[in-house]
C-alpha positions as CSV (number, residue, x, y, z in Angstrom):
1,M,-6.4,-26.9,-50.4
2,V,-9.5,-25.0,-49.8
3,I,-12.9,-26.6,-50.0
4,F,-16.5,-25.2,-49.9
5,F,-19.3,-27.6,-49.8
6,S,-22.3,-28.1,-51.8
7,F,-24.6,-30.9,-52.7
8,L,-27.3,-31.8,-55.4
9,V,-30.9,-32.2,-54.6
10,G,-32.6,-33.6,-57.6
11,Q,-31.1,-31.4,-60.3
12,N,-30.8,-28.3,-58.1
13,L,-27.3,-27.3,-56.7
14,V,-27.7,-26.4,-53.0
15,I,-25.1,-24.4,-50.9
16,S,-24.5,-26.0,-47.6
17,Q,-26.3,-24.1,-45.0
18,S,-24.9,-26.1,-41.9
19,G,-22.3,-28.5,-40.9
20,L,-18.8,-28.1,-42.4
21,L,-18.9,-25.0,-44.7
22,K,-15.2,-24.5,-45.6
23,I,-11.9,-26.0,-44.9
24,D,-8.2,-24.7,-45.6
25,E,-6.4,-28.2,-45.3
26,E,-3.0,-26.5,-45.6
27,R,-3.4,-23.8,-43.0
28,I,-5.9,-25.2,-40.5
29,Y,-4.6,-26.1,-36.8
30,E,-4.6,-29.9,-36.8
31,G,-6.9,-30.8,-33.5
32,Y,-10.3,-31.7,-32.3
33,T,-13.0,-29.3,-31.4
34,L,-15.4,-29.9,-28.3
35,I,-18.9,-28.3,-28.5
36,Y,-21.6,-28.6,-26.2
37,P,-24.9,-27.4,-27.9
38,H,-27.7,-26.0,-26.2
39,N,-31.4,-27.7,-26.3
40,Q,-29.7,-31.1,-26.0
41,P,-27.5,-33.3,-23.4
42,K,-24.4,-34.4,-25.4
43,A,-20.7,-33.2,-25.6
44,I,-19.3,-33.6,-28.7
45,L,-15.8,-33.9,-30.1
46,L,-15.2,-33.1,-33.9
47,N,-12.4,-33.6,-36.3
48,N,-11.6,-31.0,-38.8
49,C,-13.9,-32.6,-41.1
50,G,-16.8,-31.8,-39.1
51,E,-17.3,-35.4,-38.2
52,I,-18.3,-36.7,-34.8
53,V,-15.2,-38.6,-33.5
54,H,-16.4,-39.0,-29.9
55,Q,-19.3,-38.0,-27.8
56,W,-20.5,-38.2,-24.2
57,E,-24.1,-39.2,-24.0
58,D,-26.6,-38.1,-21.2
59,D,-30.3,-38.7,-20.4
60,N,-32.7,-36.2,-22.3
61,D,-33.9,-34.7,-19.3
62,F,-30.6,-32.7,-18.7
63,R,-29.3,-29.6,-20.5
64,P,-25.8,-27.8,-20.7
65,G,-25.4,-25.6,-17.9
66,N,-23.4,-24.3,-19.8
67,T,-19.6,-25.7,-20.3
68,A,-17.6,-28.7,-20.8
69,Y,-14.0,-29.2,-21.2
70,L,-11.5,-32.0,-21.9
71,L,-8.7,-32.9,-19.5
72,E,-5.4,-34.2,-20.5
73,S,-6.3,-37.8,-18.9
74,G,-9.1,-38.0,-21.5
75,D,-11.9,-37.2,-18.9
76,L,-14.4,-34.8,-19.5
77,I,-15.7,-32.3,-17.0
78,K,-19.1,-30.8,-17.6
79,A,-21.8,-28.6,-16.0
80,K,-25.5,-29.2,-16.6
81,R,-28.8,-28.9,-15.3
82,H,-32.3,-30.4,-15.3
83,L,-34.7,-29.7,-18.4
84,D,-37.6,-29.0,-15.9
85,F,-36.5,-25.7,-13.9
86,S,-40.4,-24.9,-13.2
87,N,-40.1,-25.3,-9.5
88,D,-36.6,-23.8,-9.1
89,S,-36.2,-20.7,-6.8
90,I,-33.5,-19.4,-9.1
91,W,-33.4,-19.2,-12.5
92,G,-31.8,-17.2,-15.4
93,G,-30.1,-17.6,-18.6
94,G,-26.9,-19.7,-18.1
95,A,-28.2,-21.6,-15.1
96,G,-26.7,-24.9,-14.1
97,A,-27.0,-27.1,-11.0
98,I,-24.7,-30.0,-11.5
99,V,-21.0,-30.2,-12.2
100,E,-19.6,-33.6,-12.8
101,G,-16.6,-35.6,-14.0
102,R,-16.9,-38.3,-16.6
103,S,-14.2,-40.7,-17.9
104,W,-13.6,-41.1,-21.7
105,D,-15.9,-43.9,-21.6
106,N,-18.6,-41.8,-20.0
107,Q,-18.6,-43.4,-16.6
108,L,-19.5,-41.1,-13.7
109,L,-16.4,-40.4,-11.7
110,W,-17.9,-37.5,-9.3
111,S,-20.8,-35.1,-8.9
112,F,-21.6,-32.0,-7.1
113,E,-24.8,-30.4,-7.2
114,L,-25.9,-26.7,-6.0
115,N,-29.5,-25.4,-6.6
116,N,-31.7,-24.2,-3.9
117,E,-33.5,-21.0,-2.6
118,K,-30.0,-19.3,-1.8
119,F,-27.6,-20.5,-4.3
120,R,-27.4,-21.8,-7.9
121,L,-24.5,-23.0,-10.1
122,H,-24.3,-21.1,-13.5
123,H,-22.5,-20.7,-16.6
124,D,-18.9,-22.0,-16.4
125,I,-16.2,-24.0,-14.7
126,E,-12.4,-24.0,-14.3
127,V,-10.2,-26.9,-13.4
128,L,-7.2,-25.9,-11.2
129,P,-3.7,-27.6,-11.5
130,N,-4.4,-29.3,-8.4
131,G,-7.4,-31.1,-9.7
132,N,-9.9,-28.8,-7.6
133,V,-12.5,-27.0,-9.6
134,L,-13.8,-23.4,-9.5
135,L,-17.5,-22.9,-9.7
136,L,-19.6,-19.9,-10.3
137,A,-22.8,-19.6,-8.3
138,W,-25.6,-17.0,-8.0
139,E,-26.3,-15.9,-4.2
140,S,-29.6,-14.4,-3.5
141,I,-29.9,-12.2,-0.9
142,T,-33.0,-10.4,0.6
143,E,-34.1,-6.8,-0.3
144,E,-33.6,-6.1,3.5
145,E,-29.9,-7.6,3.3
146,A,-29.3,-5.8,0.2
147,I,-30.4,-2.5,1.8
148,D,-28.0,-3.2,4.9
149,L,-25.3,-3.3,2.4
150,G,-26.0,0.0,1.0
151,R,-28.2,-1.0,-2.2
152,D,-30.5,1.8,-3.1
153,P,-33.9,0.6,-2.4
154,T,-35.2,1.7,-6.0
155,L,-32.8,-0.5,-7.8
156,I,-34.6,-3.8,-6.0
157,R,-37.5,-4.4,-7.9
158,F,-38.2,-7.9,-7.2
159,G,-37.6,-8.3,-3.5
160,E,-34.0,-9.9,-3.8
161,L,-30.6,-9.5,-5.5
162,W,-28.3,-11.8,-6.9
163,G,-24.4,-11.5,-6.4
164,E,-21.7,-14.1,-7.3
165,K,-20.1,-16.5,-5.0
166,I,-17.0,-18.6,-6.2
167,L,-16.6,-21.9,-4.8
168,E,-13.3,-24.1,-5.0
169,Y,-14.5,-27.5,-4.8
170,D,-12.3,-30.7,-4.1
171,P,-13.7,-33.6,-5.8
172,G,-11.4,-36.0,-3.8
173,L,-12.9,-34.8,-0.5
174,D,-16.2,-34.1,-2.0
175,S,-16.3,-30.7,-0.2
176,V,-15.8,-27.0,-0.8
177,V,-12.4,-25.8,0.5
178,W,-12.6,-22.1,-0.2
179,E,-15.2,-19.5,-1.0
180,W,-15.5,-15.9,-2.3
181,R,-18.2,-13.7,-2.3
182,V,-18.8,-10.3,-4.2
183,F,-21.2,-9.1,-1.5
184,D,-17.8,-9.0,0.7
185,N,-16.0,-6.8,-1.8
186,V,-18.6,-3.9,-2.3
187,I,-18.7,-0.3,-1.9
188,Q,-21.5,2.4,-1.6
189,E,-21.8,6.2,-1.3
190,Y,-25.6,6.2,-1.3
191,D,-26.4,5.9,2.5
192,S,-23.7,6.7,5.3
193,T,-25.8,4.8,7.9
194,K,-25.3,1.6,5.9
195,L,-22.5,-0.8,5.7
196,N,-19.7,-0.4,3.1
197,Y,-20.1,3.5,3.1
198,G,-17.2,5.1,1.4
199,P,-16.0,7.1,-1.8
200,V,-16.2,5.0,-4.8
201,C,-13.7,6.7,-6.6
202,E,-10.9,6.3,-4.1
203,H,-11.4,2.5,-4.0
204,P,-11.2,1.0,-7.4
205,E,-10.5,-2.4,-5.8
206,K,-14.2,-2.4,-4.5
207,I,-17.2,-3.0,-6.5
208,D,-20.0,-0.2,-6.5
209,I,-23.2,-2.1,-5.2
210,N,-25.3,0.6,-6.9
211,R,-23.6,0.4,-10.2
212,E,-25.9,-1.5,-12.5
213,T,-27.4,-2.0,-15.9
214,T,-30.6,-4.0,-15.6
215,N,-33.2,-1.5,-14.1
216,G,-33.4,-3.4,-10.6
217,R,-33.4,-6.9,-12.0
218,E,-32.4,-9.7,-9.5
219,D,-29.6,-10.9,-11.8
220,W,-27.3,-8.0,-11.1
221,L,-23.9,-9.1,-12.7
222,H,-24.5,-12.3,-14.7
223,T,-21.0,-13.2,-14.6
224,N,-20.5,-15.8,-17.5
225,S,-16.9,-17.2,-17.3
226,I,-14.0,-17.8,-14.8
227,D,-10.6,-18.6,-15.1
228,Y,-7.3,-19.2,-13.4
229,N,-3.8,-17.7,-13.9
230,P,-1.3,-20.6,-12.3
231,I,1.7,-17.9,-12.5
232,T,-0.1,-15.4,-10.3
233,D,-2.5,-17.4,-8.4
234,E,-5.4,-15.2,-9.6
235,I,-8.9,-15.5,-10.7
236,L,-10.6,-13.9,-13.5
237,L,-14.4,-13.1,-14.0
238,D,-16.0,-11.7,-17.1
239,V,-19.0,-9.8,-15.8
240,P,-21.3,-8.9,-18.8
241,F,-24.0,-6.5,-17.3
242,L,-21.2,-4.3,-16.0
243,S,-19.1,-4.8,-19.3
244,E,-16.0,-5.5,-17.3
245,L,-13.4,-8.1,-16.4
246,W,-12.4,-8.6,-12.8
247,V,-9.1,-10.2,-11.3
248,F,-8.6,-11.0,-7.8
249,K,-6.3,-13.4,-5.6
250,R,-7.4,-17.0,-5.0
251,G,-7.7,-17.7,-1.3
252,T,-8.5,-14.1,-0.2
253,K,-12.2,-13.1,1.0
254,D,-12.3,-9.2,1.2
255,E,-9.2,-7.9,-0.3
256,G,-11.1,-6.6,-3.5
257,L,-9.9,-6.5,-7.0
258,T,-6.3,-6.6,-8.1
259,F,-7.2,-5.5,-11.7
260,R,-10.5,-4.7,-13.6
261,W,-11.0,-3.6,-17.3
262,G,-13.6,-2.8,-19.8
263,N,-15.7,0.1,-18.4
264,P,-13.9,2.6,-16.1
265,A,-17.1,4.4,-15.3
266,N,-18.0,1.4,-12.9
267,Y,-15.4,3.1,-10.5
268,C,-15.1,6.5,-11.5
269,G,-13.3,6.4,-14.7
270,Q,-14.8,8.1,-17.9
271,E,-17.8,6.8,-19.7
272,S,-16.1,7.5,-23.0
273,D,-13.3,5.1,-22.2
274,Q,-15.7,2.1,-22.2
275,K,-14.0,-0.7,-24.3
276,L,-16.1,-3.8,-23.6
277,F,-19.9,-4.2,-24.2
278,N,-21.7,-7.3,-22.9
279,P,-18.4,-9.4,-23.1
280,H,-18.1,-13.0,-22.9
281,D,-15.4,-15.7,-22.3
282,G,-12.7,-13.6,-20.5
283,H,-9.9,-15.8,-19.9
284,W,-5.8,-15.9,-19.7
285,N,-3.8,-17.0,-22.7
286,F,-2.0,-20.2,-21.5
287,D,-3.5,-23.4,-22.9
288,F,-1.3,-25.2,-25.5
289,L,0.7,-22.0,-26.4
290,D,4.4,-21.6,-26.3
291,E,5.9,-18.9,-24.0
292,S,7.4,-17.3,-27.1
293,D,4.0,-16.6,-28.7
294,F,3.1,-13.0,-28.2
295,R,-0.1,-14.0,-27.0
296,Y,1.1,-16.1,-24.2
297,G,-0.3,-14.6,-21.0
298,K,-2.3,-11.9,-22.3
299,I,-6.0,-11.7,-21.7
300,A,-8.5,-12.9,-24.5
301,V,-12.3,-11.8,-24.5
302,F,-15.0,-11.7,-26.8
303,N,-16.8,-8.4,-27.3
304,N,-20.2,-9.1,-28.0
305,R,-21.5,-5.7,-28.8
306,Y,-18.5,-4.3,-30.4
307,S,-20.5,-2.1,-32.7
308,I,-24.1,-1.7,-33.8
309,N,-23.8,-4.7,-36.2
310,S,-20.9,-6.5,-35.5
311,S,-19.2,-8.5,-32.5
312,A,-15.4,-8.8,-32.1
313,A,-12.8,-10.6,-29.9
314,H,-9.6,-9.2,-28.5
315,L,-6.4,-9.7,-26.8
316,I,-5.5,-7.3,-23.9
317,D,-2.2,-6.9,-22.5
318,P,-2.8,-5.7,-18.8
319,Y,0.9,-5.2,-17.6
320,D,3.3,-2.4,-17.7
321,E,6.9,-2.5,-18.6
322,N,7.5,-3.7,-14.9
323,G,5.0,-6.5,-15.0
324,A,2.7,-4.9,-12.8
325,Y,-1.1,-4.1,-13.7
326,Y,-1.4,-0.8,-15.7
327,F,-2.9,1.9,-13.5
328,S,-3.0,5.7,-14.2
329,G,-4.2,6.9,-11.0
330,D,-7.7,7.3,-12.1
331,E,-8.1,4.1,-14.6
332,F,-6.6,0.7,-15.2
333,G,-5.0,0.1,-18.4
334,P,-4.3,-0.5,-21.2
335,E,-5.9,2.2,-23.3
336,E,-6.3,0.0,-26.5
337,F,-6.7,-3.6,-27.4
338,L,-3.4,-5.5,-28.2
339,A,-5.2,-7.5,-31.3
340,T,-8.8,-7.4,-32.6
341,Y,-10.4,-10.5,-34.5
342,I,-13.6,-10.0,-36.6
343,Y,-15.5,-12.2,-38.8
344,P,-13.6,-11.1,-42.3
345,S,-16.8,-10.2,-44.4
346,Q,-18.8,-7.3,-45.5
347,D,-21.8,-9.1,-43.7
348,S,-21.2,-8.4,-40.1
349,I,-22.0,-10.8,-37.6
350,L,-23.7,-9.6,-34.4
351,S,-23.9,-12.3,-31.6
352,A,-25.3,-10.2,-28.6
353,S,-24.6,-13.0,-26.1
354,L,-23.0,-16.3,-25.8
355,S,-19.6,-16.5,-27.9
356,S,-16.0,-17.3,-27.3
357,I,-12.5,-16.9,-28.5
358,R,-9.5,-19.3,-28.4
359,S,-6.1,-18.7,-29.6
360,L,-4.5,-21.6,-31.2
361,P,-0.9,-22.8,-31.6
362,G,0.6,-21.5,-34.7
363,G,-1.2,-18.1,-34.9
364,N,-4.7,-19.1,-35.6
365,T,-7.8,-18.1,-33.6
366,L,-11.1,-20.0,-33.2
367,L,-14.0,-17.8,-32.8
368,V,-17.6,-18.9,-31.7
369,Y,-20.7,-16.7,-32.8
370,G,-23.1,-18.4,-30.1
371,K,-26.2,-17.0,-31.2
372,F,-25.7,-18.3,-34.6
373,G,-24.1,-21.6,-33.8
374,L,-21.2,-20.6,-35.8
375,V,-17.4,-21.4,-35.4
376,V,-14.7,-20.0,-37.4
377,E,-11.0,-20.2,-37.4
378,L,-8.9,-17.5,-38.8
379,T,-5.3,-17.2,-39.4
380,S,-3.3,-14.5,-38.2
381,D,-3.9,-12.6,-41.5
382,N,-7.7,-12.8,-40.6
383,D,-8.4,-15.5,-43.4
384,I,-11.0,-18.1,-42.9
385,V,-9.5,-21.4,-42.8
386,W,-12.4,-23.4,-41.1
387,E,-16.2,-22.8,-40.7
388,Y,-18.6,-24.7,-39.5
389,K,-22.2,-24.2,-38.5
390,L,-23.9,-26.4,-35.8
391,P,-26.5,-28.7,-37.8
392,L,-29.2,-28.6,-35.0
393,K,-32.3,-26.8,-34.8
394,K,-33.6,-26.5,-31.4
395,G,-31.7,-29.5,-30.4
396,E,-32.8,-31.7,-33.1
397,P,-30.7,-32.6,-36.4
398,A,-31.2,-30.4,-39.3
399,S,-30.5,-31.2,-42.8
400,R,-27.7,-29.5,-44.6
401,S,-30.0,-27.6,-46.7
402,D,-32.3,-26.1,-43.8
403,M,-32.0,-22.5,-43.2
404,L,-31.1,-21.9,-39.6
405,E,-31.9,-18.5,-38.1
406,I,-30.6,-16.8,-35.3
407,D,-31.2,-18.6,-31.9
408,D,-32.1,-21.9,-33.6
409,N,-28.6,-23.7,-32.7
410,L,-27.3,-21.9,-29.9
411,L,-23.5,-22.7,-28.6
412,F,-22.2,-21.1,-25.7
413,N,-18.4,-21.5,-26.6
414,A,-16.0,-24.1,-28.2
415,T,-12.4,-25.4,-27.5
416,K,-10.0,-26.7,-29.9
417,Y,-7.6,-29.4,-28.5
418,P,-4.0,-30.5,-30.0
419,K,-4.3,-33.6,-32.0
C-alpha cells in the first residue's frame, strides 16, 4: 500500500511539507533509520512511520561534528563539537572536536577530544572490527612548512595550509595507536630545491601538493568521509575539493595511494575524464549486504554536482577481472559507473554539499539530499517507497505545513539498520 500524507487546517487541505511524506508499505525495507541533524544535539532513531523510537540527548551547547553510528551492541558512537567556536584556532564546515561512545541508555562509555592550534577532528568516524576507531583530523602547517614541502607560495593566502591526518584510536587504552599524514604522501614539480620534487605524472600514488581548487584557502582537501575495507585492510577517503576518492593501506605511513578515482587530472590524467564533482560519503558496500548481492564490496558515493541542476549517487566497481585495481598505465578505472541513482522526478534536486547513499538488503537504496533534509528510499527500479523530510527549521521543530527552504534542515547523512 502506498500512502501520501495530508491534513486539514480549518477547512483547507494542506499537503504535508515535512515529516513522513510517502510510504509504500509493501516494498519498503524493514528497518530503523538513524539521523543526527545539524543545529541541535540529539541523535535520533526513526521507524518506517517516521516516528522517534529512541534518541540520545545531549546538552544544548553541543552540535554534531558530524556523524553518529549505531553498533551491534546497541551502543552509539558519535562525533560532536562545542556550539561556541569563537576562540577555536581551526574552524571550517564539518568541524568536530569530540568523539564518544554512548550506551543505549546514553551513559558515557568513553570520550576523546582533539581541537587545538595544530589539529582538529572533523566530519566522520569509522569503527574497526577490533573496536578501534578511525578519526579524521585537519592538520595545520605554517606557510614556511608548506613551502618546504614544495607548495607554491601563491597558493597560500592565509599563512597556513590544512592537510589530513588519520588517527586510529583505541578506546580501551585511551590512546592513538597509528597515524597517517597526507603531508607524508605528497609530490611536487614546482621547486626542485624543495622536498618531494619529482614528476607528478610518473607517481599516481602520490598527491600533488599544488593541485587545488580553493584559490589558496587553508582547507585544501576538506575530506568528508572515512571507511574501512576489512578484506583488504585498506582505508578510503572522500576528498571533495579534489573531487576524488583515495584508498591506501592501513598501517602504512608514506607508501602512497593504492587506488584513486573520480578526477584523473589530479595526477596527469585527462580533465575530460572527471566523473566526480564535490562528492560525499564514499564507502565500500559491506554493511548488511549478502555476498551474492552484486553491490557487495563495491564502492558507493554521492556525486553532489552531477549536473548543473541535479545530484546523483553511484556504485563503482574498481576491480579488473583479476581482482586488482583497474589501471591503464595513465588512469585508474573503471571508465563508467556500475549504477546510478537519482531522484525520480522532473524536478531535479541539487544538494551541492552534505548528503549520502546507503545500499539496503533486498535491492533498495537510501539517499540523503542533505541541503534539504530529505531522505528517500528507492527500489532497484528507481521508484520512491519512502520519503521523509526532516521537520526541523534551524534546529527547532517545524509544523507539517511550514515551508522549509534550502539549508533550513541540514542533514549530513542517514543510516538504515535492519529491524
